[in-house]
Each structure stands twice: as C-alpha cells, then as structure tokens.
C-alpha positions in Angstrom: 17.7 -25.8 -17.9 19.6 -26.9 -14.8 21.2 -24.1 -12.8 24.5 -24.6 -10.9 24.2 -26.2 -7.5 27.0 -24.5 -5.7 25.5 -22.9 -2.6 26.7 -21.0 0.5 26.3 -22.2 4.1 22.9 -20.5 4.3 21.6 -22.1 1.2 22.1 -19.1 -1.1 24.2 -19.2 -4.3 27.7 -17.7 -4.0 27.6 -16.6 -7.6 24.2 -14.8 -7.6 22.6 -11.7 -6.1 21.1 -13.0 -2.9 17.6 -11.9 -2.1 15.6 -12.4 1.1 11.8 -12.1 1.3 10.6 -11.4 4.8 7.0 -12.5 5.1 4.7 -11.1 7.9 1.3 -12.4 9.1 -1.5 -11.8 6.6 0.9 -10.9 3.7 -0.4 -11.2 0.1 0.9 -14.3 -1.6 0.4 -12.5 -5.0 3.1 -10.0 -4.2 5.6 -12.8 -3.3 4.7 -14.8 -6.4 5.2 -11.8 -8.7 8.5 -10.9 -7.2 10.0 -14.4 -7.3 8.6 -15.2 -10.8 10.4 -12.2 -12.2 13.7 -13.4 -10.6 13.1 -17.0 -11.8 12.5 -15.9 -15.4 15.6 -13.7 -15.3 17.7 -16.8 -14.3 15.9 -19.1 -16.8 16.4 -16.7 -19.8 20.0 -16.0 -18.9 20.9 -19.7 -18.3 22.8 -18.8 -15.2 21.9 -17.9 -11.6 21.6 -14.1 -11.6 19.5 -14.3 -8.4 19.0 -16.7 -5.5 16.3 -16.2 -2.9 15.1 -17.4 0.4 11.7 -16.9 2.2 12.0 -15.8 5.8 9.7 -15.3 8.8 10.5 -13.8 12.2 11.1 -17.2 13.9 11.3 -19.5 10.8 7.7 -20.8 11.3 5.1 -21.0 8.6 3.3 -17.7 7.9 -0.4 -17.2 7.4 -1.3 -15.4 4.2 -4.1 -12.9 3.7 -6.1 -15.7 2.1 -5.7 -18.0 5.0 -3.0 -20.4 3.6 -0.1 -21.5 5.7 3.2 -20.7 3.8 6.3 -22.6 4.9 9.5 -20.5 4.8 13.2 -21.4 4.4 14.4 -19.9 7.6 14.3 -17.2 10.3 15.6 -13.7 10.2 18.3 -14.6 12.8 20.0 -17.0 10.4 23.6 -16.7 9.2 22.8 -15.7 5.6 24.0 -12.4 4.2 21.7 -10.7 1.6 22.3 -8.2 -1.2 18.6 -7.2 -0.9 15.7 -7.9 1.4 12.1 -7.3 0.6 9.5 -7.0 3.4 6.1 -8.2 2.4 3.0 -7.2 4.4 -0.6 -6.5 3.6 -3.1 -6.6 6.5 -2.4 -5.9 10.1 0.2 -3.2 9.4 0.1 -1.7 12.9 0.8 -5.0 14.5 3.6 -5.9 12.1 5.3 -2.5 12.5 5.4 -2.9 16.3 7.8 -5.9 16.3 11.0 -4.7 17.8 13.1 -7.7 16.7 12.2 -7.3 13.1 12.9 -3.6 13.2 16.3 -4.2 14.8 17.2 -6.8 12.2 16.3 -4.5 9.3 18.4 -1.7 10.9 21.3 -4.1 11.1 20.9 -5.0 7.4 20.9 -1.3 6.5 24.1 -0.7 8.4 25.8 -3.4 6.3 24.6 -2.0 3.1 21.8 -4.4 2.2 19.3 -3.0 -0.2 15.8 -2.8 1.4 12.4 -2.9 -0.2 8.9 -2.7 1.1 6.0 -4.3 -0.7 2.5 -3.0 0.1 2.4 -2.3 3.9 5.9 -3.8 4.2 7.0 -0.2 3.7 5.3 0.7 7.0 7.7 -1.7 8.8 10.7 -0.1 7.1 9.3 3.4 8.1 8.7 2.2 11.7 12.4 1.2 11.8 13.4 4.8 10.7 14.7 3.5 7.3 12.6 5.6 5.0 12.9 9.0 6.7 12.9 11.8 4.1 12.3 9.3 1.3 9.4 9.0 -1.2 7.3 6.0 -0.3 4.8 4.4 -2.7 1.7 3.7 -0.6 -1.5 1.9 -1.7 -4.4 4.4 -2.0 -6.3 2.6 0.7 -3.5 3.2 3.3 -2.3 6.6 2.2 -4.1 8.7 4.8 -3.1 6.5 7.7 0.5 6.3 6.5 0.8 10.1 6.3 -0.6 10.5 9.7 1.7 7.9 11.4 4.9 8.6 9.4 5.1 12.3 8.6 8.8 12.0 8.3 8.3 10.1 5.0 7.0 11.5 1.8 4.1 9.2 1.0 3.1 9.2 -2.7 0.1 7.6 -4.5 2.2 6.1 -7.3 3.1 2.5 -8.3 6.6 2.2 -6.8 9.7 4.1 -6.0 13.4 3.1 -6.5 16.2 5.1 -4.9 19.7 4.1 -3.9 19.4 1.3 -1.3 15.6 1.6 -1.0 12.6 0.4 -2.9 8.9 0.7 -2.1 5.9 -0.6 -3.9 2.2 0.0 -3.4 1.6 -3.7 -4.0 -0.3 -6.2 -6.2 0.3 -5.8 -10.0 2.9 -3.0 -9.5 5.2 -5.6 -7.9 6.0 -6.8 -11.4 6.7 -3.3 -12.6 9.1 -2.6 -9.7 10.9 -6.0 -10.1 11.4 -5.5 -13.9 12.9 -2.1 -13.4 15.1 -3.4 -10.6 16.3 -6.3 -12.7 16.9 -4.0 -15.7 19.1 -1.8 -13.5 21.3 -4.8 -12.8 21.3 -6.6 -16.2 19.9 -4.1 -18.7 16.5 -3.2 -20.0 16.5 -5.7 -22.9 16.4 -8.5 -20.3 13.6 -6.8 -18.4 11.7 -6.4 -21.7 12.2 -10.1 -22.5 10.9 -11.0 -19.0 7.9 -8.8 -19.5 7.1 -10.5 -22.8 7.2 -13.9 -21.1 4.8 -12.6 -18.5 2.5 -11.3 -21.3 2.9 -7.7 -20.0 2.0 -5.2 -22.7 4.2 -2.6 -21.2 6.3 -1.8 -18.1 4.7 1.0 -16.1 7.0 3.7 -14.8 7.4 4.3 -11.0 5.4 7.6 -11.2 2.5 5.9 -12.9 -0.8 6.7 -11.1 -2.5 4.0 -9.1 -5.8 2.7 -10.5 -8.0 4.1 -7.8 -11.7 4.1 -7.2 -14.1 7.0 -7.7 -15.0 10.0 -5.6 -16.0 8.1 -2.5 -12.3 7.6 -1.9 -10.3 10.5 -0.5 -6.9 9.2 -1.5 -6.1 10.3 -5.1 -9.5 9.4 -6.6 -10.1 9.0 -10.3 -11.3 12.4 -11.4 -15.0 12.6 -12.1 -16.0 13.2 -15.7 -17.9 16.4 -15.0 -15.6 19.4 -14.1 -18.1 21.0 -11.8 -18.5 17.7 -9.9 -14.8 17.3 -9.6 -14.5 20.8 -8.1 -17.3 20.1 -5.7 -15.7 16.9 -4.5 -12.3 18.7 -4.2 -13.8 21.3 -2.0 -15.3 18.6 0.2 -12.0 16.8 0.5 -10.2 20.0 1.3 -12.7 20.8 4.1 -13.1 17.5 6.1 -12.1 18.7 9.5 -14.3 21.9 9.2 -17.0 20.9 6.7 -18.5 23.5 4.4 -22.2 24.1 4.1 -23.6 22.9 0.8 -24.8 26.4 0.1 -21.2 27.6 0.3 -20.0 24.9 -2.0 -22.7 25.8 -4.5 -21.7 29.5 -4.2 -18.1 28.8 -4.9 -19.0 26.9 -8.0 -21.3 29.6 -9.2 -24.4 27.4 -9.3 -27.6 27.1 -7.2 -28.1 24.6 -4.4 -30.7 22.9 -6.5 -28.2 22.6 -9.4 -25.6 21.1 -7.0 -28.2 18.5 -5.8 -28.9 17.5 -9.4 -25.2 17.3 -10.3 -24.5 14.7 -7.6 -27.7 12.8 -8.2 -27.1 12.6 -12.0 -23.5 11.4 -11.8 -23.3 9.6 -8.4 -26.8 8.6 -7.7 -26.6 10.2 -4.2 -27.3 13.6 -2.7 -24.2 15.8 -2.0 -24.7 15.8 1.7 -24.7 12.0 1.8 -21.6 11.9 -0.3 -19.8 14.5 1.8 -20.6 12.4 4.9 -19.1 9.3 3.1 -15.9 11.2 2.4 -15.7 12.2 6.1 -16.4 8.7 7.3 -13.9 7.3 4.9 -11.2 9.4 6.5 -12.3 8.3 10.0 -12.3 4.7 8.9 -8.7 4.9 7.6 -7.5 6.7 10.7 -9.2 4.2 13.1 -7.8 1.1 11.4 -4.4 2.4 10.5 -3.4 4.7 13.4 -3.5 4.8 17.2 -5.2 8.1 17.4 -7.9 8.3 20.1 -11.5 7.9 18.8 -12.3 11.4 19.9 -9.4 12.8 17.9 -10.5 10.8 14.9 -14.0 12.2 15.2 -12.7 15.7 15.2 -10.4 15.1 12.3 -13.4 13.9 10.3 -15.4 17.0 11.2 -17.6 15.6 14.0 -17.9 17.8 17.0 -19.9 15.3 18.9 -18.2 11.9 19.5 -21.7 10.4 20.3 -23.1 11.5 16.9 -20.0 10.2 15.2 -20.3 6.8 16.9 -23.9 6.5 15.9 -23.2 7.3 12.2 -20.1 5.0 12.2 -22.0 2.1 13.6 -24.8 2.6 11.1 -22.3 2.6 8.2 -19.9 -0.1 9.3 -21.9 -2.3 11.6 -19.6 -1.8 14.6 -18.5 1.0 16.9 -15.4 3.1 16.2 -13.7 1.5 19.3 -14.3 -2.0 17.9 -12.7 -1.1 14.5 -9.1 -0.4 15.4 -7.3 -3.0 13.3 -6.9 -3.4 9.6 -7.5 -7.2 9.4 -9.2 -9.4 6.9 -12.4 -9.6 8.9 -12.6 -5.8 9.6 -15.3 -3.7 7.9 -14.5 -2.6 4.4 -15.5 0.7 2.8 -16.5 -0.1 -0.7 -15.5 2.7 -3.0 -18.0 3.4 -5.8 -17.1 4.7 -9.2 -19.2 7.4 -10.7 -22.2 6.3 -12.7 -22.1 6.6 -16.5 -25.1 8.6 -17.6 
C-alpha cells in the first residue's frame, strides 16, 4: 500500500511522528532493524504514515556496524530536521562514543526543545554522559551493568529489558528493542495495534519493561541466573558480596553450615570447577568489566577485584585473557571476551 508522499524540507513527513536514529561506530544493526521494522509495520497496518524516520550519523558519513558492514545514513545531526523522538544506537566502544562533545551538545539541545530521547544498548551511556538520565532508571545489558554503575552513579542502572518514562526510554538491546518499540507504539495508538504488530512479527507475547534479562550462569556477576541448588546459590552470593575483600573458603563453608569438603563437592558437582577457581573467575569478571568500561587506573581496578598485589593481578589477568590489563582498556569487537558458563545439569 502506497503511503502519502508529502514531506518536509528535511525529508520527514509533516503528518507523521518524526523519528531520528543516531548511529554510532560499531552499533548493532539488529537493534536498528528491530526498531524500524516495528514502525514500518505500524504504518503498513494502519494504511497511513504514523511514523517517518531518518538514520543519522555525527557528520552524515556511513557508519561501521559491529559486524563490519558500512551503513549509509540519511544525514548528519546538524541538519535542519526537527524530531519528535531520537533514538541513540550504540553497542561496542561505549567510552569512545560517550566522549563526543558535539553529539552530547546536540542531544542536550534536543532535550531543551522537548524531543523524546531513547538509548538502545550502550546508546544509553551517551545520554547519561550528556546528563540526560540523571536520577532515572536505565536499562543496561548485564554485560555492561558494573561498568555503567561505576561511571554513572547519578543514574539508577537496572538489569531489566527496557524502561519508559516521560521523555526518556532506555533499552538493554537486542531482542528487547522490539518489546520497547511495541509498548511505545501502543502508548501512541493503542495496545490493539501493538498486539497486531507483534502477531506479524511472530512474537508470542510482549515482555514488560521489568522483565528480567536472560543472563548467563554464576560466572557472571551481573544478575546471574540463580543456580538450581540453594546452597550453591548462597555460596555464590557470598562470593559476589565480598569481591573487594574476599572471604576464605572456610568462612564461606562455615556460614553455610557445611564442611569445606562439602563446599568443594558442591561446586565440582554443579559447575565442574573448584570453589576457589570460581571465586577467582568472579573477581576477574569484575576487573574485566571495569577495565573495558571505565577509566579507573589499573591499580584501582585490581584493588576493587580483591587483589592487593597489582603484579599478581596482572599475571592472572594475562593468563586468563591473553593480554595485560593495560592492553585491555576498550570494549571493542576484537577485545578479549569473558565467556559466561551456565551451571552443569547433573
């Protein structure tokens, strides 16, 4: 069905809600596709232009996606268009993207004029760096939760799928982009339309904002999936609560009311690893996140992860990740990845 061709000077429709998508280097194309497809289907089902959209980059040049593709955009952020809403998309390289003063100034200007602002995945870090999410709940992907909380304590980072508040939206990314967009569209044009869009997308149900993120098992320290054994869950919780000042395994066993040998068997049976090795992985996971996602000095990161000796920390880190802590300061597509393991099924 053909849509009306009447457009404004900037190429957006005068009779639609105008949406901009700001793309930053190494953004996820999946997030963009999910957001735009939801808007397109809303237009298609309605038979009229409810939404019009433009893709943007800082200077109007093509943007590199996280998968290495070059994505051509419609224009630059300095263009004449006025937007009802702008979504910032970022995935990798969050520290570098958040540093850009021109982008932050543009977003602040949009906010002053009442533009609704949304952050998709680490796009929320750019909004936070611009001071536009102070005091707000921010949905952050579990892999970035620790770093975000360290860098932006003025925000309330939550490990949920997305958040929607007056004038601000945040989304942890990937599949939850569809959940956020459907609720956003439903707020404008009713939930029956949102449900109809979901049916066309073959979505069984729309997940609520507070829905938990599907997170990996106990090697992750950001809202892990609870282990099946209650004693194991308590042991891991104790480890995660005492990262900066690690507990002796004998103290953990004592608090659980079991012997040290029973604690050893518990971890070996469910996780296939000794408790000391698992505890070390939890501490290194925190260090890994802080190194890549913050600007904290390496020595401070080591102390935050419970290592009194920076030299000992560096040796362990290099053994685990294949490079020194000082060489692992950026969250890029070629940076080391900590694979989170799920608990073994007996």
